[in-house]
N, C-alpha and C positions, 0 to 999 in steps of 0.2 A: 504494499500500500504506500503511495506517495506520502512523504512527511507532511505535505500541505493538507492532506485529507485527514481533518481532525474530527469531523462529524459526518453524519448521513442525514441531510436534511431533504435532499431530492436525489432520485436516481441519476440526475445529470452531474452529481458530485463525483461520480465514478466514470472513468473512461473504459473503454472496452478492456483494457488490460486489467483494470482493478476489478471489473465484474468477473472476468475469467479466474482472477486470483481467488475472489470470494467462493466461486462455484467449486473450484479445485480444492480449496481448503475445507469446503463443506463436505465433499466426498470423503475426506480423511476422517472428519468428525462423525460421519453417519455410522461408522462401524461401532462407535461407543454406545450407542442406543441398543445394540445388540448383545452387549456384555451383561454379565451378572451384576457387576458394580459398574454403573452407568456414569462414572466420574473421572475426570482427570484433574491434577492439582494445579492447572495452569494459571488460574486467577485467584488463588488462595490469598486472603488477606484484603482483596479488593471489594468494593461495594457498589453494587448496581441498584438503582432505584427505578422502579416502574411507576411513573407518575400518569395516571389515567384520569382524564377529565370527561371521558365518555365510557360507557358500559362496553365491555369487550370480554369475550371468553377465549376464543382461539388465540388471538395475538397476545394477550396478556400472559396466558398460561404458557404459551410457546416461549415467550421471552423469559419467563421465570424458570422454566426447565432447562433452557439454554444456559442461562448464567449459573444455575446450581450445578449442572453437569460440568462446568468449568471450575467449580469450587468457590465461585464468588459468593459473598454474602448478598442476599437479595431482600430488599424492602419494598412492599407494595403499598402505594399511596393512591387513594381515590379522592376526588374533590369533595365528595359528601362526608368524608371522614377526616377532613384536614382544615387548615386555617383559611382555605379559599372560601369556605362557607362563612367565614367571618370578614371577608373582604379583602383577604391578603392577595397582593398582585403577584403575577407570574414572576416578575423580576425579584421580589422579595423572596419568593418560594425557592427560586434558583439559588439565591445567596444563602438561604438558610440550609438548603440541602448540601451545598458545597461546604459550608462550615461544619456541617455535621459528618463530613468525610466521604460524600458521594463521589465515586470516580467515574460514573457513567449514569446518564439519566435518559431512560426510554419514555418519550412522551407521546401520549394520545390526547388531541385537543380538538374541540369542535371549530376553532378559528383557524383559517388558513394563514400560514406564516408564523404560527406560535412557535414552532421548534427553532426557526431562525432567530426569533427574539430572544428565546430562552438561551441560545448559544452565545449571544452578546453579553450575558451577565454571569457566565460561569466558565470556569476552565475544565470542567468536567466533560467527557465525551457526550454528546447529544445524538440521539438516534430518533429520528421521526417514525412513530408508529401509526401514523395517520393523522393529517391536520385538515379538518374541514373537507372541502371538495378539492383540495390541492393535490396532494400526493400520498402515497403509501409505499414507499420505496423498498421495504424489506418484503413486502407481498410480491413485488415484481421480481425480486431476486429469487424467492422461493419458486415462483411460477417458472422462471427461466431454468432453474436448477431441475425442476420436475420434467419440463420439456426436453432439456437437453439429455437427461438420463433416459428418456423414453426413446427419443429418436437418434441419439447420438451426436447431433449437432443442431444448432439453431439456424445456421446459415441457410437461406433460401426457403425456409418454411413460410407457408401462408397461415397467418394468424387472423382469426375473426374475433374481434371484441364486440359483443352484441348487448345492447340495452341502453340504460340511462347513462350514456356517455357524460353529459353535461354536469352531472352531480357525483360522478365516481372518481375518487382519488386513485382506486385501483386501475381504472382505465388509462388515466394520465401516465402514471409511473409504467404501467405495462407497455403501452404503446412506445413510450420513450426507450424503455430498455430493450425490448425485443428488437426495435428498429436499429439500436446501436449495435446489436449482435448479429445484424445481418439478415433479419426476418423480414418479410413483407407484411405489414399490419393493415388491416381493414377495420374501421370503426363503423358499425352498422346499427342504426337507430332511426326512429322517427325524427323528422327535421327539427322538431321542438326540443329534442334531447341531444343535438349535436351543438357543441359550443362554437363560438366564433373563434376563428384562428386554430381549428383543430389540426390542420395540416402541419403546424409547427411541431406536433408531436412525432413527426416523421411517418404519418400514416395516410391512407386513402380513405375518405369518408363515402359511405354509401347510405342510401335510405331503404334498400330492399335486400332482404336476406336470400330469398329463394334463388336469384339467378347466380349466386357465387356459393351456395351451401355445399354443393358436390365438389368444389375446388379447394376447400379449406382442410388444412392439416390439423388445425387446433380451432375448436368452437369454444370460445370463452364467453360464458353467460354471466350477466350482471342482474342484480336485483333492482327493482324500482326503488329509488332513494326518496320514499314518500316524505320523510321527516325533513327533507330539504326543498320540497316543492312549495313555492310561495303562491302558486296559481295552478289550476289544472292544466296539464301538458298532454293529456290524452282524452279522447271522448269516453274511453272506458279501458278497463284492464282486459275485457274480453278482446277488444280490437288489437291490443298489444300482442296478446297470446296467439291470436289468429295470424298475425304478420310477422312475429319475431320469436315467438316461443318455440323451444326445441320439443315439438310434439312427436308422438309415435311415428307419424308419417314422415316427418323431416329426419328422424333418427335413422330410418332404413336408407335414406338418401345420401348419408355421409359416405365419404370415401372408406374403403375397407380398413385402412390403417389410421383413420382419423380419430382424435381423441377429444373428449369433452371435459371442460374445466369450469370451475366456479369458486369464487373466493369465499362463499359462505356469508351469512346463512342463506340457504336455498329457499325459495318460495315456490314449492311445487304447485303446478297448475297456473303459474303466472309467467315464469320464464322458462321452466323446465318440467316435462312430464315425469311422472313417478318411474315409469320403465326407463327413461333416459337417465334419471338419476342414479338408477341401480344397475345400469348396463355395464358390460365389460369394458366399454370404451371410455368410462368415466375414471378421471384421475383425481378426483376430489380428496380421497383418503391419502394418496400419495402426496398431494400439495400440503396436507396438514402435517404428515410425517417429515417432509422436507423442511418445513418451517424451523423445526428445532435445530437441525444441522446447520442450516444457512444462517440462523441468528447466532448460533455458537461461533461460527466462523467469522461473522461481522464483528461481534463484540470482541473476539480475540484479536482480529486484526487491527481494529481501531484502537484497542488498548495496548498496542505495541508488539503483538505477536508477528511472527514471520511465517509466510506460507511454506517455506522450505523446512521449517522446524519439525521435529517429530512430535506430532499433537496426538496421536492415537495409541 
């Protein structure tokens, strides 16, 4: 990892070489999860704080397991159980955590840009675990790891990201990351759910799924971010399902080697059919498993580890 990469605030903080370094290191760490004792002493004596201002299960637990497998001390802080409820600012929280010995802070926040603000007020490593509708870089990394492990390479793959693009931090990080690694990315959504300037993510925008469905190597589905909709963006969920949902009929039209992915939680019957969610083409469980190894690799590298070191 380049010395100037001190935090992970956006997937664009990492060049292609850094992404490959994280994925390579994750492959070394993955074997730890198969051991009877699932720990290495790499970060013994270091402290990682999970600071979550939004509810999360997959991401928070994944980061917690990752840090503990590296033998770090882990502290979980939620906004509802902290001084934030008393009006404490993010700046003051950052200073408090650093004074208490936090070496790394993993932040999930409803406001876009919050991790960048946090990084200004602490010398601890800051990792963006999702900020508003901006980015979710570690999700992109674990998705890239999952796809690379399955196909052997990301170069030249056709990735379709389908759903509520405008409000999805996963879509932004994923499009930027996959494009940087040589894949061709399509974002597919109703016009009301495609943000202005989406081509800056390195992707092609489409408003119809069916014409390209049979050409995609990866069908990546997103849930509707209803909690971020300030006004109705669709006539109905039924219309979204009919036009963009991975129905049984669409499932059988996929390429023989195509895979289905979803960052979770899945809304079955809205963006994905029950059969599609349970099909052999689905890599959702592989994504969840990859999250621990990838986040181990990222924490390790940002806190001074070397990809060439013996980590397993």
